[in-house]
C-alpha positions in Angstrom: 0.0 0.0 0.0 1.4 3.4 -1.0 0.6 6.6 0.8 1.7 9.8 -0.7 3.1 12.4 1.7 3.4 16.1 0.9 5.4 18.1 3.4 4.3 21.7 4.0 6.5 24.4 5.8 4.1 27.0 7.3 6.9 28.9 9.1 5.7 27.6 12.5 2.3 29.3 12.2 0.6 26.9 14.7 -2.8 28.7 14.5 -2.9 28.3 10.8 -1.7 24.7 11.2 -4.7 23.9 13.4 -7.1 25.7 11.0 -5.7 23.6 8.2 -6.6 20.4 10.2 -10.1 21.8 10.8 -10.6 22.7 7.1 -9.3 19.5 5.8 -6.3 21.1 4.1 -4.0 18.9 6.2 -4.6 15.5 7.6 -1.4 15.2 9.8 0.5 18.0 11.6 3.4 18.3 14.0 2.9 20.4 17.1 4.9 21.0 20.2 2.4 20.2 22.9 2.5 23.7 24.4 1.8 25.2 20.9 -1.1 22.8 20.4 -2.6 23.8 23.8 -2.2 27.6 23.0 -3.6 27.2 19.4 -6.5 25.1 20.7 -7.4 27.6 23.4 -7.8 30.3 20.8 -9.7 28.0 18.4 -12.5 26.5 20.6 -14.3 26.8 23.9 -15.1 23.1 24.2 -12.8 20.1 23.8 -15.2 18.4 21.4 -14.7 21.4 19.0 -11.0 20.7 18.6 -10.1 19.4 15.2 -7.0 17.4 16.0 -5.7 14.8 18.5 -2.2 13.6 19.4 -1.5 10.1 18.3 2.3 9.9 18.8 5.1 11.6 20.7 7.8 12.1 18.1 10.7 14.1 19.5 12.0 16.4 22.2 14.2 19.4 21.7 17.6 18.9 23.3 19.5 21.9 22.1 17.8 22.8 18.8 16.1 25.8 20.4 18.3 28.5 22.0 18.6 32.0 23.2 21.6 33.9 21.6 22.9 37.3 22.4 25.9 39.6 21.9 28.7 38.3 24.1 29.7 41.7 25.4 26.2 42.9 26.1 25.1 39.6 27.7 28.0 38.1 29.6 25.8 35.6 31.3 22.2 34.8 32.1 22.0 37.3 34.9 22.3 40.0 32.3 18.8 39.0 31.1 17.3 40.1 34.4 16.7 43.7 33.4 13.7 45.8 32.4 15.6 46.9 29.3 16.0 43.5 27.8 13.7 42.4 25.0 13.2 38.8 23.8 12.8 38.6 20.1 10.9 35.4 19.3 8.1 33.7 17.3 4.8 34.0 19.0 3.1 30.8 20.3 6.2 28.8 19.3 8.8 26.6 21.0 11.0 29.8 21.3 8.4 31.6 23.3 8.0 28.5 25.5 11.7 28.3 26.1 11.8 31.9 27.1 8.9 31.5 29.6 10.7 28.4 31.1 13.9 30.4 31.6 12.0 33.4 33.0 10.4 31.1 35.6 13.4 28.9 36.4 15.9 31.8 36.7 13.4 34.1 38.4 13.9 37.1 36.0 12.0 39.3 38.4 13.3 42.6 37.0 12.0 42.0 33.5 9.6 44.5 32.0 5.8 44.0 31.9 6.1 43.4 28.2 9.6 41.9 27.4 8.5 40.5 24.0 9.2 41.5 20.4 7.1 39.0 18.4 7.7 37.9 14.9 5.9 35.5 12.6 8.8 33.0 12.0 12.3 32.1 13.0 13.4 33.6 9.7 12.1 37.0 10.8 13.9 36.6 14.2 17.1 36.0 12.2 16.4 39.1 10.1 15.9 41.1 13.4 19.3 39.9 14.5 20.9 41.0 11.3 19.5 44.5 11.6 20.3 44.9 15.3 23.3 46.7 16.9 25.7 45.0 19.3 24.6 47.4 22.0 20.9 46.7 21.7 19.4 45.0 24.8 17.9 42.3 22.6 18.3 38.5 22.7 17.1 36.3 19.9 15.3 33.1 20.5 15.4 30.7 17.5 15.7 27.1 16.5 18.0 25.4 14.0 19.3 26.0 11.5 19.0 29.7 12.5 20.8 29.2 15.8 23.9 28.0 13.9 23.6 30.8 11.4 23.8 33.4 14.2 26.6 31.7 15.9 28.7 31.9 12.8 29.2 35.5 14.1 32.0 35.1 16.7 30.6 38.1 18.6 27.4 36.2 19.5 27.0 33.3 21.8 24.5 30.7 23.0 23.2 31.9 26.4 21.2 28.8 27.1 19.3 26.2 25.1 16.6 23.5 25.4 19.2 20.9 26.3 19.1 22.3 29.9 15.4 21.5 30.3 13.5 18.3 29.9 9.9 17.7 29.3 9.0 21.2 28.0 9.5 21.3 24.2 8.0 18.0 23.1 6.7 17.3 19.6 3.6 15.3 19.0 2.1 14.0 15.7 -1.5 15.3 15.5 -4.1 13.9 13.1 -7.4 15.4 12.1 -10.2 13.8 14.1 -12.4 13.6 11.1 -9.7 11.9 9.0 -8.9 9.5 11.9 -12.5 8.4 12.2 -12.8 7.8 8.4 -9.3 6.5 7.7 -8.1 4.6 10.7 -6.1 2.1 8.6 -4.2 4.9 6.9 -3.3 6.6 10.3 -2.2 3.2 11.6 0.0 2.6 8.5 1.6 6.1 8.8 2.3 5.6 12.5 3.8 2.2 12.0 6.0 3.4 9.2 7.3 6.3 11.3 8.1 4.2 14.3 9.7 1.5 12.2 11.9 4.0 10.4 13.0 5.7 13.7 13.9 2.2 15.1 15.9 1.3 12.0 17.7 4.6 12.0 18.7 4.1 15.6 
């Protein structure tokens, strides 16, 4: 049995991703669990209204998401605890989650009431980095390959990444509830193929 898979890059627009499941434009989608919760909260008031359900935990970020900043401006994590600091990140994404985890774990009590500069994608965060000045009180929260692209600049460094935290940025494979109810055998085949491939690769 052959199942055709078409991969779509939506720039980590999780709200659009959930709408595509609801509208039937996508049958499967990857979400970090936190992003699925946020998108679902904006989409519906009742659990039965939600268009997708998690069928498989696929991955966990162990360093692919990171906060980077200019090495002189941000010597260490303590430098983040300032009302002047702005976190440039993609809204409702793993980068926002990572930032919130760090704010809580490192008790950034002196941050401003609105420390965010939101973008629509990691590519836009990268462009914000390119247009910034070394003296700007901005850090950039991205995921690969953009983390590595920023770190090609020797003046910038990784302040912290998702490898320091477990259980926060976890990817789940989500399937349309409607598609699942009508095509259970296809969903089973896709899941089995994914798990088998991961096993063989390891």
